[in-house]
C-alpha positions in Angstrom: -6.1 61.2 55.5 -6.3 57.6 56.2 -9.5 55.8 54.8 -9.8 53.5 57.9 -9.9 56.6 60.0 -12.5 58.5 58.2 -14.7 55.4 57.6 -17.7 54.5 60.0 -19.6 51.3 60.8 -22.3 52.6 58.8 -22.8 53.7 55.3 -22.9 57.4 54.5 -23.7 60.1 52.1 -22.7 63.6 51.5 -25.3 66.2 50.7 -25.5 67.4 47.3 -24.1 70.7 46.9 -21.8 70.8 49.7 -18.7 72.4 49.6 -15.8 70.2 49.9 -13.3 70.3 52.5 -10.5 67.7 52.5 -10.7 65.1 55.2 -12.9 67.0 57.6 -16.5 66.3 56.2 -17.4 69.6 58.0 -20.9 70.0 56.4 -21.9 66.2 56.8 -23.6 66.2 60.2 -24.8 62.5 60.5 -24.8 59.3 58.5 -28.2 59.1 56.6 -29.1 55.3 56.9 -32.4 55.3 58.5 -35.8 57.1 58.3 -35.5 58.6 61.8 -32.0 59.3 62.7 -30.6 61.1 66.0 -30.4 64.5 64.3 -34.2 64.3 63.3 -35.2 63.4 66.9 -37.7 65.7 68.6 -35.8 68.5 70.8 -37.4 66.9 73.9 -35.5 63.7 73.2 -32.4 65.4 72.5 -32.6 67.4 75.8 -33.4 63.9 77.7 -30.2 62.3 76.0 -28.0 65.3 76.6 -29.1 65.5 80.1 -28.2 61.6 80.7 -24.7 61.8 79.2 -23.9 65.1 80.9 -25.0 63.4 84.1 -23.0 60.3 83.3 -19.9 62.0 82.2 -20.2 64.6 85.0 -20.2 61.7 87.5 -16.5 60.8 86.1 -15.3 64.0 87.5 -17.5 63.7 90.5 -16.0 60.5 91.6 -12.4 61.6 91.0 -12.4 64.5 93.2 -15.5 64.2 95.7 -12.9 62.9 98.5 -10.1 65.4 98.1 -11.0 67.5 101.4 -11.0 64.2 103.0 -7.6 63.1 102.3 -6.2 63.8 105.7 -8.9 61.7 107.1 -8.0 59.0 105.0 -4.3 59.3 105.6 -5.2 58.6 109.0 -7.7 55.8 108.2 -5.1 54.1 105.9 -1.8 55.1 107.7 -0.3 56.4 104.6 0.9 59.8 103.8 -1.3 62.2 101.8 1.0 61.9 98.8 0.0 58.1 98.7 -3.7 59.1 98.9 -3.4 61.4 95.8 -2.5 58.3 93.9 -5.9 57.1 94.2 -7.2 60.0 92.4 -4.3 59.5 90.0 -4.9 55.8 89.3 -8.7 56.5 88.9 -7.9 59.2 86.2 -5.2 57.0 84.3 -7.8 54.1 84.1 -10.6 56.7 83.1 -8.5 57.5 79.9 -7.3 54.1 78.9 -10.8 52.2 79.5 -12.5 53.8 76.6 -9.9 51.9 74.3 -12.3 49.0 75.1 -15.7 50.5 75.2 -15.7 52.3 72.2 -14.9 48.9 69.9 -17.7 47.2 72.0 -20.1 50.0 71.5 -19.6 49.9 67.5 -20.2 46.4 67.7 -23.1 45.9 69.9 -24.6 49.4 70.3 -23.9 52.4 72.5 -26.9 51.8 75.0 -25.8 48.2 76.2 -22.2 49.5 76.6 -23.2 52.6 78.7 -25.4 50.4 80.7 -22.9 47.6 81.5 -19.9 49.9 82.1 -22.1 52.1 84.5 -23.3 48.8 86.3 -19.4 47.8 86.6 -18.5 51.4 88.0 -21.2 51.0 90.6 -19.8 47.6 91.7 -16.5 48.9 92.1 -17.7 51.9 93.9 -19.3 49.9 96.6 -16.0 48.1 96.9 -14.3 51.1 97.6 -16.7 52.2 100.2 -16.3 48.6 102.2 -12.3 49.1 101.8 -10.3 48.4 104.7 -6.9 48.6 103.3 -5.1 50.9 100.9 -4.3 48.0 98.5 -8.1 47.2 98.4 -9.2 50.8 97.7 -6.6 51.3 95.1 -7.9 48.1 93.1 -11.5 49.5 93.4 -10.5 52.9 92.1 -9.0 51.5 89.2 -12.1 49.4 88.3 -14.3 52.4 89.1 -12.4 54.7 86.6 -12.3 51.9 84.0 -16.1 51.6 84.3 -17.0 55.3 84.5 -15.4 56.4 81.4 -17.4 55.1 78.6 -19.4 58.4 78.2 -16.4 60.5 77.9 -16.2 59.4 74.3 -19.6 58.0 73.4 -21.2 61.0 74.9 -19.6 63.2 72.3 -20.7 60.6 69.6 -24.3 61.2 70.7 -23.7 64.9 70.4 -22.1 64.6 67.1 -25.2 62.6 65.8 -27.8 64.7 67.3 -26.7 68.0 66.3 -25.0 69.9 63.2 -22.0 71.8 63.6 -23.9 74.8 63.6 -25.1 73.7 66.9 -22.8 71.1 68.2 -20.5 73.4 70.3 -23.0 74.1 72.8 -24.0 70.6 73.3 -20.6 69.6 73.5 -19.7 72.3 75.9 -22.7 71.3 78.3 -21.5 67.6 78.1 -18.1 68.7 79.3 -19.3 69.8 82.9 -18.8 68.2 86.2 -19.8 68.9 89.9 -18.4 68.2 93.2 -20.0 68.5 96.6 -18.7 65.5 99.0 -16.4 67.7 101.3 -19.6 68.6 103.4 -20.0 64.8 104.1 -16.6 64.5 105.1 -16.8 67.4 107.8 -20.2 65.7 109.3 -19.5 62.1 108.8 -16.5 59.8 107.1 -14.9 59.4 103.8 -16.8 56.7 103.1 -20.3 58.1 103.1 -18.8 60.2 100.2 -18.2 57.0 98.4 -21.5 55.7 99.3 -23.2 58.8 98.0 -21.3 58.3 94.8 -22.9 54.9 94.8 -26.3 56.3 95.3 -26.1 58.8 92.5 -24.8 56.2 90.0 -27.5 53.9 90.9 -29.9 56.9 90.2 -28.5 57.4 86.8 -28.4 53.7 85.8 -32.0 53.3 86.4 -32.7 56.5 84.5 -30.5 55.3 81.5 -32.6 51.9 81.5 -35.7 53.5 81.2 -34.8 56.7 79.0 -31.5 56.3 77.2 -32.2 55.6 73.5 -29.9 53.7 71.3 -28.4 55.9 68.4 -26.8 53.2 65.9 -29.0 51.8 63.2 -28.9 48.0 63.3 -28.3 47.8 67.0 -30.7 45.2 68.9 -32.1 48.3 70.9 -32.5 50.9 68.1 -35.9 52.1 67.4 -37.2 54.9 65.2 -38.0 57.6 67.8 -41.2 59.4 66.5 -42.3 60.5 69.5 -41.3 60.7 73.4 -43.2 57.6 74.3 -40.8 55.5 71.8 -37.8 56.1 74.1 -38.9 54.1 77.0 -37.5 50.9 78.0 -35.6 50.2 74.7 -35.0 46.4 74.8 -33.3 44.2 72.3 -36.0 43.6 69.7 -34.1 42.6 66.7 -30.8 40.9 65.9 -27.8 42.7 65.9 -27.1 43.9 62.1 -24.1 46.2 63.1 -21.0 45.7 60.8 -18.7 47.4 63.1 -15.5 45.3 63.7 -13.6 45.6 67.0 -10.2 45.4 65.9 -10.8 48.2 62.9 -12.4 50.6 65.8 -9.1 49.9 67.8 -6.9 50.7 64.6 -9.0 53.8 63.9 -8.3 55.3 67.2 -4.4 54.4 67.0 -4.6 56.1 63.5 -6.4 59.2 64.9 -3.2 59.6 67.4 -0.8 59.9 64.4 -2.1 63.2 63.2 -0.6 66.5 64.2 -3.8 68.3 64.7 -5.0 65.9 67.3 -1.5 66.1 69.3 -1.6 69.9 69.1 -5.3 70.4 70.4 -4.8 67.7 72.9 -2.0 69.4 74.4 -3.4 73.0 74.0 -6.2 71.9 76.5 -4.8 69.0 78.5 -2.0 71.3 79.8 -3.9 74.2 81.3 -6.6 71.5 82.3 -4.0 69.5 84.5 -2.6 72.5 86.2 -6.1 74.2 87.0 -8.5 71.5 87.4 -6.3 69.1 89.0 -3.2 70.8 90.4 -5.2 73.5 92.2 -8.2 71.3 93.4 -5.7 68.6 94.8 -4.0 71.2 96.9 -7.2 72.4 98.6 -6.6 70.3 101.7 -2.8 71.3 102.0 -3.5 75.0 101.3 -7.0 75.8 102.9 -6.7 73.0 105.4 -3.0 73.5 106.4 -2.2 77.3 105.6 -5.8 79.0 106.4 -7.2 76.0 109.1 -10.6 75.4 107.0 -12.4 72.4 107.8 -13.6 70.0 104.9 -16.9 71.7 104.9 -15.6 75.0 104.4 -13.2 73.7 101.8 -16.2 72.2 99.9 -17.7 75.8 99.7 -14.5 76.9 98.0 -15.4 74.3 95.1 -18.5 76.9 94.3 -16.1 79.3 92.5 -14.7 76.5 90.2 -18.4 75.5 89.5 -19.5 79.2 89.1 -16.8 79.6 86.6 -17.3 76.6 84.3 -21.2 77.4 84.1 -20.4 81.1 83.3 -17.9 80.0 80.8 -20.4 77.6 79.2 -23.2 79.9 79.2 -21.3 81.8 76.0 -18.6 79.9 74.9 -20.4 77.3 72.9 -22.6 79.6 71.3 -19.9 81.9 70.2 -17.9 78.9 68.8 -21.1 77.7 66.9 -21.5 81.4 65.5 -17.8 81.7 64.8 -18.0 78.2 62.7 -21.2 79.1 61.0 -20.1 79.4 57.3 -22.8 82.0 56.7 -21.4 84.2 59.5 -18.1 85.9 58.8 -16.7 87.9 62.2 -14.1 90.7 61.8 -12.1 89.0 65.0 -11.9 85.8 63.0 -11.0 87.3 59.6 -8.1 89.2 61.6 -6.8 86.1 63.0 -7.2 83.2 60.5 -4.5 83.2 57.7 -5.5 84.5 54.3 -5.7 81.0 52.9 -8.1 79.9 55.5 -10.2 83.2 54.8 -10.5 82.6 51.1 -12.4 79.3 51.6 -15.4 81.1 52.4 -14.4 81.0 56.2 -15.9 77.5 56.0 -13.3 75.7 58.3 -13.3 74.4 61.9 -10.3 76.4 62.9 -12.7 79.5 63.2 -13.7 78.0 66.6 -10.0 78.3 67.6 -9.9 81.9 67.8 -12.3 82.0 71.0 -10.0 79.7 73.0 -7.1 82.6 72.8 -8.7 84.4 76.1 -9.5 81.3 77.7 -5.7 80.3 77.5 -4.8 83.8 78.8 -7.1 83.5 81.7 -5.7 80.3 82.8 -2.1 81.7 82.7 -3.4 84.6 85.0 -5.3 82.5 87.3 -2.1 80.3 87.7 0.0 83.2 88.7 -2.7 84.7 90.8 -3.3 81.4 92.7 0.4 80.6 93.4 1.7 84.0 94.4 -1.3 84.4 96.6 -0.7 81.3 98.5 3.2 82.5 98.6 2.2 85.9 100.2 -0.5 84.4 102.3 -3.2 86.8 100.7 -6.9 86.6 101.9 -8.4 83.5 100.9 -10.8 85.1 98.6 -7.9 85.9 96.5 -7.5 82.2 95.9 -11.3 81.6 95.4 -11.4 84.1 92.8 -8.3 83.0 90.9 -9.6 79.4 90.9 -12.8 80.5 89.7 -11.3 82.7 87.0 -9.0 79.1 86.2 -12.1 77.2 86.0 -13.8 79.7 83.6 -10.6 79.8 81.2 -10.3 76.0 81.4 -14.0 75.5 80.3 -13.6 77.8 77.4 -10.6 76.0 76.0 -12.0 72.7 76.7 -15.3 73.4 75.0 -14.0 75.1 72.2 -11.1 72.4 71.7 -13.5 69.5 71.7 -15.9 71.2 69.6 -12.9 71.9 66.8 -11.8 68.4 66.9 -15.3 66.8 66.4 -15.8 69.1 63.6 -12.5 68.1 61.7 -13.4 64.3 62.0 -17.3 64.0 62.6 -17.2 60.5 61.4 -14.5 59.3 63.7 -15.9 61.7 66.9 -15.4 58.5 69.3 -11.7 57.9 68.2 -10.5 61.5 68.4 -12.2 62.5 71.7 -10.8 59.3 73.0 -7.1 60.5 72.2 -8.4 63.9 73.8 -9.5 62.1 76.8 -6.0 60.5 76.9 -4.0 63.7 76.8 -6.4 65.0 79.7 -5.9 61.9 82.0 -2.1 61.4 81.3 -1.8 65.0 82.1 -3.8 64.8 85.2 -2.0 61.6 86.3 1.5 63.4 85.7 0.4 66.7 87.6 -0.7 64.4 90.5 2.5 62.6 90.9 4.9 65.7 91.1 2.8 68.6 92.2 3.0 68.8 95.9 6.7 67.7 95.9 7.3 70.7 93.4 5.4 73.2 95.7 7.5 72.0 98.6 10.8 72.0 96.9 10.5 75.4 95.2 7.7 77.2 96.8 4.0 77.9 95.3 5.2 81.1 93.7 7.8 79.7 91.6 6.0 76.4 91.0 2.7 78.1 89.6 5.1 80.3 87.8 6.5 77.5 85.8 3.3 76.0 85.3 1.9 79.2 83.8 5.0 79.2 81.4 4.3 75.5 80.3 0.5 76.4 79.9 1.4 79.4 77.6 3.8 77.4 75.5 1.4 74.5 74.7 -1.7 76.4 75.2 -1.2 79.5 73.0 1.6 78.0 70.9 -0.6 75.0 70.0 -3.8 77.1 69.1 -1.5 79.5 66.8 0.0 76.7 64.9 -3.4 74.9 64.6 -5.0 78.2 63.2 -2.2 78.8 60.8 -1.8 75.0 59.5 -4.4 72.9 60.8 -6.2 72.7 57.4 -2.8 71.6 56.0 -2.4 69.0 58.8 -5.6 67.4 58.1 
């Protein structure tokens, strides 16, 4: 493992008596350089930070898909085909992945709080510009800057989780952080698509004001850093000291590029990004075509059909993070994990991040089944309830896989959590962009049944195949 990849802007120590696991530092939850570090914060402060990063990261998903049921309305407004309107989601999603390549180095140099506040402010301005757009070109530019600004918590949020929680509790927190919500279709039915975007702006404003007051700095040496010994210390963390962070902009960028070289990162990224793209993006982007065109649902009714997606994600997270935490606890050995893990992994006191991955198997299988069910349901014109249940199951499986994969990858490289999560998000956004580029054309060309069958096969190859290889060889790859 490269020294640049495992290094951090601040010095660290390894607890005495800890078992040595090459390259993962699995038992070293935080870098101890200050009397009161994030892992020592009171539970109330941790919950407050968790709420903020979840809300901030959730807005990234919300802004991406909120106006999908209004595609027909936007197509008429901008005088462009629906295929062109889908590119507004694709461009936003693509920038959401690549923008973190700038925000991460800035956070390592100036602190996480100012970067999150600045990026959210930039996104808010771009959102207002999107709401006032009159041409396709202007809204496309606004969407690009919107995606660039909203993406900071997609990696910095994982860094907060890594620093606040030990590996035994990290999976639940990271799983909650991956959730997102959508409710814009109701506005599209009763008003115009612009009010969906204005609602985004209002919600971003509320989150920005909340973070200005309550979001703490987590990096010792940053101008806004405080020793949070009580809840009152959180309020209004203004710069009170000179910046003593030693983080280097180019070193952080280099660590991210180094992270992309490792097979475990690629395998984990593909294992979750491919099913995610086909379910979270492919199915949801087809709502206006399927539910609007075939079932003649209005945007408000289409909005109700997002509830199964939300319910599936919430139900999955209720148990997945906790099961993953138990499965990775070195003091707990489950019979299922012992059966699935190779002998050389079992012999190391079962103290490896790969133990989380066993729980991802049912998630991948659920994703495959939901793709087949949804595709053939549309092909055979089954009752819309079949499609709703299939999409909900898909969201359930996708959330299981996402939660486990993100927890696994942070456990493998806790000191470089931002960098590896950045690569994970790059896989996710590239997958989403590619799916949006060909999805509707593929369904028109070969039919929904065959198209979703192909997507199910691809998900099985990359999802099941990637997890099997990681369980068998993940430790050697690291």
